[in-house]
N, C-alpha and C positions, 0 to 999 in steps of 0.2 A: 205438377210434380216440381215445378221450379220454387215453389212457394215454402215446402216443409224444408228445404233445402237452405234457402235464407233465413227460415226460422231458425234452423241449428245453428248456421253459421252466427248468427245475431247474439242467440243463447251463449254461445263457446265465446264469443266476444267478450259478451257482458259479465261475465264471471272469469275475471282472471285471477281473483281473490283466493279461489279454490287451490289454483297452484302454488299459491305464496303461502297458503296454510299450511300445504301437504310439506313443503321443503322447510318451513318452520318447524313443524312437529317433530320430522326427521331429524333437524339439527339439535333439537331440545332431548328428543331421546337419546342419540347419541352421546351429547353433552352430559346428561344424567346418569347414563351406563360407565361412561369413565370414570366419572366422582365415585360413583355406588363400587365399581370394583376397585378403586383404588390406585388405580394406574392412570394418572393423569399425566404423564408425560409418556412418549415414544421410549423403547427400549434400544441403546446403543450398542451398536456394533463395536469389535475389537478395536477398531482404527478411533474412536471416539471415545468409548469407557476405559481404554487400555486391558491388558490382557497378555497372554500367551501364545505365541504363534512355535509349532512344532514341526519340524520336517522328518519323518521318517522313513527309511531306506529299507526296502526289503532286500532281503540276504538268502542265495540260494543256500538248502541244505545237502550238504555232502555233493557240492557241484552240480545239484537237478536244476538247470537254468530254465529248464522248461516249466518248473512249477509257477515260475513268474511271470502269468497270463493276465488278459484281460479279467477273466471270470474270476480268479482267485483275487484280484486287486480289488474288483467290486466288491465281492462278499467281504473284504478284510473292511473296506469303508463302511459296509453297511453294520459290521458288528461294532466298530469303533464307535459309530453313530448311537448304536443302543447302548452300549457301554457308558459313553459319556452322558446321554440322555438319560440313563438310568439314574443318575446323580442330580438330575434337575435343572442340568445346565443345557436348556434347550435352546441358546443362541448359539451353540457351538459351530463350526462350520468343518466339516470332514471332506475333504476332495483328493482326487487323483492328481499328480503334477508330472507331466511324463510317463513312459511305461512302468517304474519302479518305485516313486517316490508317491507318499501321502504327507498332506499338509493339513494339520488341525490347529484352528485357529480358536481358543478358550476364551471369552470376554471375562474379564474380572467381574467377579461377583460370587454368592452362593456356591458353595462348593466348588469353586475352581480349584482350589489346592488339590483336593481328593480327584478331580478328573485331571490333573496335569498328573499326578502318579500315576493313575490307572492307563492313561493314555501311551506312557513309557513301558508299560509291561503290556508287549503286545505277541508274545511268543505263545505256542499252544501249551495248553493246561492239562496236567498230569495227576494221578493219584499213583504213588509209590510206597511201597512198603518202608519202614524206616528198618536199616540195620544196624545202625549205630549213630548217637548223637551225644553231643555235649556241649558246655558252654564255652564257647571261643572266649578264652583268657589272655590272648595275647599272640604274636607271630610265633609259631612252633609249640605254644602252650596249651595245656587244658585243663578244666577244670570239672568236676561233677556237675549235672545237671540239678536244679532245684528238685526238691523234694514235692510229691503230690501236694496242692495246696486245697483239695477238696474233690469231691465225688461228681461232679455234674455229670448228669446222664444223656443218652441217646437211645433212640428206640425207632424200631422201624415203624410202619402205619398198620392199622389193622390190630395189634397183638396189645392190649391194655396188661398192662403190668409187666409187660417182657420190656426192659429197660437195660440192654447194654451199656455200659458206662463209656463216656468219650471224655475227652479233656482239651483244652485248646494248647498251643504252642509254648504257653507259660506256664503248664503245669506238667511237665515233661517227667519221668519217671527217672530215675538213676541211670547211668548210662550204664553201658554192658564193658565187662574190661576188655583190655586190648585183644586178649586172646580169642574171647567170644565175637569181638568185632572179624577178627582176620575168618574165624570160621563161617560168619555169615555172608561175607562179603565172597568167601569160595565157593560157597554154595549156591550164592547167586551166580557166580559166572559159569557156574555148571547147569544154568538153565531152570535152577530150582527158585521160582519168583518170591516164595515167602517160607525161608529157612525156617525149620524148627530150632528153637534153642530153648532147653529145659533149664531149670537150674542147677542139674547137675553138670551140664555143659560149661558152666564156668569153671575156668582153672585148667580146663583140656586144652593142651596146645595143640593137639595134632588133628589137622582134619580126616575126614575119610578119605580114603584112597581111593582114586578110580581112573579109569583109561585115559582121561585129559586131566587128571590132577595135576600133573605137571604143570601144564599151562594155565591152568585155572590158579595155582597155587603162587603163579609169578604175576598173574594179571591182580591178584588180589594184594600182594604184597606191594605191587605198585600202587595201588589205589590206596593202600594203607600209609604207604610213605606219602602221597599226597595230602590225605586227610591230616596226618600227624603235622606238615606243613601250613596246612591252610588257615591262614587268618582272616576271619570274616570281617573282623573288626575295619579292613583293609579297602576302599569303595574299588580302586583298580581292581583288586584280587577278587571281590564279589562280581564285579560285571563280566570276569572270563570264566569263571568256575560253571561246568559243565558245558562249555563252548563245543560244538560238534560232536555232542554225545545223544545216541539214536534211542528212541523211547524203549527198544528192547533190550538196553545197555544200562549196569548198574552207573551211579553217577554220585557226586559230590553235590552239597547245597548249603546254602545259607539262609537263616530267617531269625526275626528278632522274635523273643518272649514276651511276656506281658511284663518283666520286669526293665523291658528296655534293654536287656543283653542280646548280644549276636550268639545265636547259636548256630553250631556246624553239624552238617548231618552224614553220613553215609547210606543212600537210597538204592533199594532194588529196582529191577527193570518196571517199567509203568505197565499196569494191570486194568486201569481204567483211564479215559482221557476226556478232555471237555466235552466232547460232541456226545458223549454219553448222558451229560446230565441233561435233562430237559425242562427244569425250572427251578431257581433257588430263589429263597425270600427271609428275610429278617423279620423274626415275631418274636412279640414279646410275651416269654409264657408265663402269666400268672396264674395258673392252676398249679404247676409243681414248685414256683418260686425259683426257676433257672435263671430268671432274667432273660435278656436278650440271647436268643439263639436263632441258628441258621438253617432251616429245612431245605432239603434237597429232594426232588423227584426226579427219578431215572428214567431213560427210554427202556424198552422191554430188552434189548441187548444190553444195556448198560444195566440194570436192575439184575440180572444174570451174572455177569462180571464180577459186580459191587459183592454177591453174595457169595461167590466164590472166593473173594480176595479176605472177605472178613472173616467167614468161616476159616480160614487157614489161618489169619493173622491171630483170632482168639484163642488157638493152640499155643501160643509163644510167650515167652516170658517177656518184660518190657525189657526195652524199648522195642523188642521185635513184633510189637501187638498193637503197634501203632502204624497208620499212614500217614503219608504227606501229601498235601496238597501244593503241587507245584506250580507257579506260575512263572516264566522266565527266569528259570533255576531258582527263585526264591522260596522259600516254603512258606505258605501263608496261614497254613494252619496243619497241627498234626495229631489228630484226636486217635486215641487209642480205643479199640472196641474188646467184649469180653465173648462174644459170642456172634454168630452170623446175621448178618442184617438182611433178611431175606422178603419185605415187604414192597420192595420198589423203590423204595423213599427212605430217607434218615434225618436224624437231627443232630445237627452239631451244637453243644453248648460247653461253656466254659466262662472264661472273663472277659466277655462281651461286654460293649457297651453299645448303644444305638448305632454310634456312627461306624464301629469295627464292624458291627455285624451286619450293617447296609454294605460297606465296602466287599466283604468277604462276598455276601450273596450275590453281588454286582460281577464279580470277577468268574463267580461260578456260572453265573447266568450268560456271561456273555463273552467268556475267555478264550474259547477254542476259535483260533485263526487260523487260513490255510496256509498262511507264511509266517514267517518267521522276520521281525523289522528291528534295525536298530536305529537309535536316536540321531540323525545327520548334524541337527542343527536346533537350537531352541531360544527363542528370542523374547525378549518380554518389551511388549509396547506400551509406553507409558500414556496417561490420558492426558497428561498436558500437551503432547506433540499432536494427539488429534484434536484436543480444543483449539491450539492454535490454526488447525487446517480446518477446524470448523468454522471457527469466527473467520477466515478469511474467505470460505466459502459464503456464509452469510452475509457478509459485506458487500460480494460480489452478486448475491441475490439481489438485497437491498438497492444496489446501484441499479440493477437492471430494471426492479420495478420502477423505483424513480423515474426513470426514461421512460417508461412505458407509461407512466402517470402523467408525465408532463406532457408528451406527445398526445396524449387522449384530451388533455386540458386545452391545449393549444390548438388542435384540429377539430375535437368534436364538441367543445364547450360544456354546454350543459349536457349532453349526451355522455360524456365522460363520467358524470354523477352515477348514471346506471352500471357504467363498467367499474367504477371502481367498486360500487357495493356489491357487485358478481365477484369480482376476485377477491373480495373477505369473506363472501358466503363460501368460496369456493377451497379457501383457504381454512377455515373453519372446519369444514368437512372432513378436510386431508388431515388436519391436526387430530380430529378426534379417532378416526378411523386407525392411522398410524399406532395412536395410543393403546386403542382396543385390540388391534392384531398383534401386540406385542405377546400377551399373555395367551391370546387365542390361537395363533400358528407358529407363534416363534419368531416374529418379524423384528429385524433388529437394523436401527437406523443406521447406516455407514455414508461416508463421503460419497460414494457414488449415488445413493438413493437420494442424498441432498441435491447433487446435480439433476438427478431427474426430476424434482419437485420445482427446481429454478427452470429448467426446460419449459415445465409445463405452464408457467406465467405466459410465455408464448404463445403457447398453443391455446391458451384460454382466450387471451387477448384479440387472438386471431379471430376466433369465433366471433365475438363482440364486433369487430370489424367489419366482416362479412355481413352481419344483419345489418348493420347502421349504414353500409354503404348501399344494401338493398334497399333500405327505406328511403335515402336519400335520391336516388334512382327513379323511384317512383314519384317522388317530389318534384324532381326535374321534368318529367312527362307531364307534370301538371296537375297532379291529385294533391288532394288536402292530406294531413299529416295521418287521421284513424284509419282510413280506406287505403292509405300508403303502406301501413305498417303492415294490415292484413294480407295484403297482396304481395307483400316483399318478402314475411314468412316461408311460404312453400317452397320459393326457389332458396332463400337462404338456407333453411333448413337442409335441404338435399345436399347443398355444398359442405355444410358442416359436419353432418353425417360421412360423407364422403372422406373428407380432411380427416376427422376422427377415427374412423374405422381405419386408415391406412397407418396412421401413428401407432393405433393399439396394434395391428398386425404386426409391426416392426418391433413393438415391444414384446409380443408374444413371442416371436420367434427368435429375437434376444436372449429371452428367458428360459426358453427350451435348450438352444444350442450354447450356452456359456455355462461356468461355474462360478463360484465364489462370489466377490464382490460386485461382477458386472451384473450379477440377477439383480442385486439390490435395485439399480439402476433403472432396469427393466419393468421390475414389480413396480417402482412408484412412477413411472412414465405409463404405464398401461391402467393404474388405479385411476391417476389424476385426469388420464384423458377420459375414462367412463364418468368422473366427476363434471367433467366440462361439459358432456351430454347432457347430465341432470341439470346441472345450475342454468345452463342457456335455456333448456327446454322449461323448467318449473319455475325460473327465478327473473333471468332476463327477458323473455319474450313477455310473461305476462306484467313486469313491472315497466317495460315501456307500453306495453297496451294501458296501463293506467296512466302514467304519465302524458299519453295523448290526449285523454281527457281534459286535461290541465290547460289554463289557457297560456302559460307560459310557452308551452311547447307548441300547442295547438294553432295559435296565432302566428307561430313563427317568427318568435322573438329572436333579434339579431345576437343574443349570446345563448340562445337553446342549441346551437348548431343544426337547426332546420329551416334557417332564414331561405323562403324560397328564391327570393334575389340574389342572396350569396352562392346559391345553386344555380342560379342562371335557368331558373323556371320562367315559362314565358307565357302569361297569362292571354288569353280567357282559359281557366282551368279544362281540362279534358272532358271532365262530365258537360261542359256547356257545349265541347267544340262539336260532338258526334250528336246528331239529330237522334231522340228516342224513339227507339222502334215501335211502329204502329199497333194501339191496341184493338183487338178481335172485339167487336162489339158484344160478340154472344159468352168471350170468358169475363167481359167487363160485368 
């Protein structure tokens, strides 16, 4: 039974080249994948690449403080992440801070400008009927809306050739007269969500009387007065318009048309909200020549609501056959309809380009938040500041690495050659993996992650020291180098695995219980700890096995770091101290 075991050990000891070839193949494959993917550098986080940090504060609606709870905050974080990531900004960080703040970090890069705009629009999404609209010509002034610029079409699914028309907000029809506006607002306050206004209504000043007509007329007059004075060109005014208005009440709103002009609106109560939209996406419609359009799929309940509102709107004159898509009090689109859209989905087309269509589809898909948020602060982080911090961190890491190398050279001499090569292999594996993990999982290298990589230098060096000391202990006991390496490895292996397991466990716990940049430190620490095990098993130990066959190390040269005299070994060697076990003549 002993002979086969000895044969297997000898075979394993005689072929360390297999392990070295395996790690070499892995390193070449990772490097090739890095260059093939075009990502030759790790992605940088906001503190290194620069970007914008936005702090959003949850604001209770109508004093409803109970709505600000952990469940709603977590839901808001999830929706914001999808909204920002929908623009391709996968490095963005969205996390809660305290019980009512959300911090959004958006690194500088592609689509970061659009992401900043959309993160600021965090209130609920509504579809409201348009009661009146006109271009804002200045404070207290109004001018007619531009005439229609074309007849882009919209269609319900499954209805070939059935194409009710729609328009974007830049193609609004001429405004109704103030008298008709008053009639529309009055009717809305009487709970008629989509008041009918035919051409014959224009010029008629007297609204229909009712039991509650006096109150409705008063509210309508107040809303009309605010509408007349509304100046959408003033940023402060725009930010406060619609504050405190419930979804069931009419409101005022502002939005930009395709000519870049501010348009102001009187809108009726919300008929459909963002939770009724199941999916929206930007589509290039080449069949009809409509260009970029936005398609919407509604939930079952949303499809019924949308069919009802479009059916009512289709009976009205312009602009009261339009519905406004309102996000945070801003009208992002105001298409009109000519007949009910009953197919459960619809298409909005108009003067869209690819970017504006994608922006609108992203808002429709992810715009319905359970809470209203206000921007508390917006800070721009410059790449220069992060670069200075990174340079300081790299200098600190270089100093630490230099001290480790000096210690290895002074104490282990020739063995330090193996340790330095192992450190280089570990560094190469770490770099290539970080470069590949950027596009794969959105990993971004930040300053805490750099600190984790620096700490890993000590962890890796510690593994080498454990192994080297075990080998030197075996030599002190009188063994020659080759058997000393093989006998030292099992004990060193157990110590290295236990040590790395503790480090990895600490990194995993830190990654789970923390948020934000600290997770970058934990992730890097865990990754480099796993790589330490790979390098020690597949590179350091096989390389030392090969070096033990070289005369310089095997003979115990004084500069090898394995000189028996320097280590205090006492001849004769252990293999001659103990008498050999008697051999049974029968076995012989």
